[in-house]
C-alpha positions as CSV (number, residue, x, y, z in Angstrom):
1,X,-35.3,60.3,-34.6
2,X,-34.3,58.5,-31.1
3,X,-31.1,57.4,-32.2
4,X,-30.4,61.2,-33.0
5,X,-31.4,62.4,-30.1
6,X,-29.2,59.7,-27.9
7,X,-26.6,60.4,-30.4
8,X,-26.4,64.4,-29.3
9,X,-27.3,63.9,-26.0
10,X,-24.1,61.9,-25.8
11,X,-22.2,64.4,-27.4
12,X,-23.3,67.2,-25.3
13,X,-22.2,65.3,-21.8
14,X,-18.7,64.5,-23.0
15,X,-17.7,67.4,-25.2
16,X,-16.4,69.6,-21.9
17,X,-14.1,66.3,-21.1
18,X,-12.9,65.7,-24.7
19,X,-12.2,69.4,-25.0
20,X,-11.0,70.3,-21.5
21,X,-7.5,70.6,-21.1
22,X,-5.2,69.6,-18.2
23,X,-4.5,72.3,-15.6
24,X,-1.0,72.9,-15.2
25,X,1.3,71.6,-12.4
26,X,2.8,73.6,-9.5
27,X,6.2,75.0,-9.9
28,X,8.8,73.2,-8.3
29,X,12.3,74.4,-7.2
30,X,15.2,71.5,-7.5
31,X,18.8,72.5,-7.5
32,X,18.2,75.7,-8.2
33,X,16.3,75.1,-11.2
34,X,12.1,75.6,-11.4
35,X,10.4,72.5,-12.8
36,X,6.5,72.1,-14.0
37,X,4.9,68.9,-14.5
38,X,8.7,67.0,-14.8
39,X,10.2,69.4,-17.0
40,X,12.5,72.4,-16.7
41,X,11.4,75.6,-17.3
42,X,13.4,78.1,-19.1
43,X,13.5,81.4,-18.1
44,X,11.4,82.8,-20.9
45,X,8.9,80.4,-20.3
46,X,8.6,80.9,-16.1
47,X,8.5,84.5,-16.9
48,X,4.9,84.1,-19.3
49,X,3.7,82.0,-16.6
50,X,4.1,84.1,-13.9
51,X,3.1,86.8,-15.8
52,X,0.3,85.8,-17.3
53,X,-1.7,84.3,-14.0
54,X,-3.4,87.3,-12.0
55,X,-2.2,86.2,-8.6
56,X,1.5,86.1,-9.2
57,X,1.9,88.8,-11.6
58,X,2.0,91.7,-9.6
59,X,4.8,90.0,-7.2
60,X,6.7,89.2,-10.6
61,X,6.9,92.8,-11.6
62,X,7.7,93.8,-8.5
63,X,10.9,91.7,-8.8
64,X,11.3,92.4,-12.3
65,X,11.3,96.3,-11.1
66,X,14.0,95.4,-8.3
67,X,16.3,93.6,-10.6
68,X,16.1,96.1,-13.6
69,X,17.6,98.5,-11.0
70,X,20.3,96.0,-9.3
71,X,21.4,94.1,-12.4
72,X,23.5,97.6,-14.6
73,X,24.1,98.1,-11.4
74,X,26.4,95.0,-10.5
75,X,27.3,94.8,-14.2
76,X,29.1,98.6,-13.8
77,X,30.7,97.2,-10.5
78,X,31.5,94.5,-11.3
79,X,33.3,96.1,-14.5
80,X,35.2,99.1,-12.0
81,X,36.8,96.0,-10.0
82,X,38.2,94.2,-12.8
83,X,39.4,97.3,-14.5
84,X,40.6,98.3,-11.3
85,X,42.4,94.9,-10.7
86,X,43.9,95.4,-14.4
87,X,45.2,98.7,-13.7
88,X,46.8,97.6,-10.0
89,X,48.2,94.1,-12.8
90,X,49.4,96.2,-14.7
91,X,51.0,98.8,-12.2
92,X,52.5,95.7,-10.3
93,X,54.0,94.2,-13.5
94,X,55.5,97.5,-14.7
95,X,56.9,98.5,-11.1
96,X,58.4,94.6,-10.9
97,X,60.4,95.3,-14.6
98,X,61.7,98.8,-13.6
99,X,62.9,97.2,-10.0
100,X,64.7,94.2,-12.5
101,X,66.2,97.4,-14.5
102,X,67.2,99.7,-11.5
103,X,64.6,102.5,-13.2
104,X,62.3,102.6,-9.9
105,X,60.6,105.6,-9.9
106,X,57.8,105.6,-7.3
107,X,54.9,106.5,-9.3
108,X,52.3,103.4,-10.5
109,X,49.0,103.0,-11.7
110,X,46.8,102.3,-8.9
111,X,43.2,100.6,-9.6
112,X,42.3,100.8,-5.7
113,X,40.1,103.5,-6.1
114,X,38.3,101.8,-9.2
115,X,38.3,98.4,-7.1
116,X,36.5,100.5,-4.2
117,X,33.6,102.2,-6.3
118,X,33.1,99.1,-8.2
119,X,32.7,97.5,-4.5
120,X,30.8,100.4,-3.3
121,X,28.0,100.2,-6.1
122,X,28.3,96.0,-5.7
123,X,27.2,96.5,-2.2
124,X,24.4,98.7,-3.1
125,X,23.3,96.3,-5.0
126,X,22.4,94.0,-2.6
127,X,19.5,96.2,-1.0
128,X,17.3,95.6,-4.1
129,X,18.6,92.1,-4.8
130,X,17.5,90.4,-1.7
131,X,14.1,92.1,-1.9
132,X,13.6,91.0,-5.8
133,X,14.4,87.1,-5.2
134,X,11.9,87.0,-2.3
135,X,9.4,88.8,-4.5
136,X,10.1,86.3,-7.1
137,X,9.9,83.4,-4.3
138,X,6.4,84.9,-3.5
139,X,5.0,84.9,-7.2
140,X,5.6,81.2,-7.5
141,X,4.3,80.8,-4.2
142,X,1.2,83.2,-4.7
143,X,0.9,80.5,-8.6
144,X,1.1,77.8,-6.9
145,X,-1.3,78.8,-4.4
146,X,-3.8,80.3,-7.5
147,X,-4.3,76.4,-8.9
148,X,-5.5,75.1,-5.4
149,X,-7.7,77.9,-5.4
150,X,-9.6,77.5,-8.3
151,X,-13.5,76.5,-8.6
152,X,-15.7,74.6,-10.6
153,X,-19.4,75.4,-11.4
154,X,-21.4,72.7,-10.9
155,X,-23.3,72.2,-14.1
156,X,-26.7,69.7,-14.0
157,X,-27.8,68.3,-17.1
158,X,-32.0,67.5,-16.9
159,X,-33.3,65.6,-19.7
160,X,-37.4,65.4,-19.8
161,X,-39.9,64.0,-21.7
162,X,-42.6,65.9,-22.9
163,X,-46.0,65.8,-25.2
164,X,-43.5,67.3,-27.9
165,X,-40.5,65.5,-27.5
166,X,-37.4,65.1,-25.2
167,X,-35.8,68.1,-23.6
168,X,-32.6,69.2,-22.2
169,X,-32.4,71.3,-19.6
170,X,-29.0,72.6,-18.3
171,X,-28.1,74.8,-15.3
172,X,-25.4,76.3,-13.7
């Protein structure tokens, strides 16, 4: 019976250490890549880590909200610039061919309007991208700070011998 009690008390004392998980490491930035515990994080892993932490979730959601508006603007503006450039190039080629043939008409398509529209849309997205990046970096900082602020409760185990047997009292 004494051996059983001793074995149970040893198991009770060592079980928390055996089943505890190692604390996640801080997220670091090296060469525009995010690392945790020496391993590079994929964007989906980084998203789940930051969105899952209560301290960094609000800043991450602000970043995501700004980028969800800015990304289509940047893509649309870039497509307009690309289409305008292609249209201007096609007009220049046609104008050069007509000049060589001697049939210059003076009316060739110009993509300058599309290029300017695309540039305006891209510039309009900048006020959304800059705060989004700041919120994202702040989210990473808050995540790292939350790792250092975790508290541990002290657990006291008292073994007492009474007339009825051995008693283990745990207070926390």
